[in-house]
C-alpha positions, 0 to 999 in steps of 0.5 A: 750763046744766050745773047748770040741766038737772041741775035739771030731772031730777027734774021731768021724771022725774016726767012721762014714763018713764026710757027716753024721757027718756034717748032726749030727752036723748040726741036733744036732746045730738046736736041740739045741736052741729048749729048748729055745722056751719052757723056756726062761730064763738065765738058759736055755739060757746058757744050749742051748748056751753051747749045741750051742758051742757043737755042732759047736766046730767040724764045723770048722775043719771038714769043712776044712777037707770036703773042701781039701779032694775035692782039690789036695794038692797043691791046698788047699790055694785057699779053705781055705781061702775062708773059713777064709775069707768068715766068715770075709765077711759075718758079715761085709756084712750082719751087715749094713742089721741087724742094717737097720731092 
C-alpha cells in the first residue's frame, strides 16, 4: 500500500496544489485509524494499516517537493539533510521517553 500510494504522488500533484494535497493526505492518514476504534480485530488492524500506508506513501516525496520549492537549487542540500536526519533523530530521542512511560 505504501508503494501504491507513493506512485500516485506525482499524478495527484499535477491535479491539485501541494498545500491541499498535504491536507488531504493528513486527513486521510488520521481518518484511516478511526475504524480501529470501533472494531478491534486482526482484520481491521490489517485494513487500517494498509490504508495508513496508502496515505503515508506520497508524504515523503511531497514534503521534499514543498521544502525544495522554498529554497534555490544550490541551497537544497541542507533542507534535504534536515528532513532525512529528522526522522532518525526523532526516533532516537523519543525511544527512551517511550520506554520510561
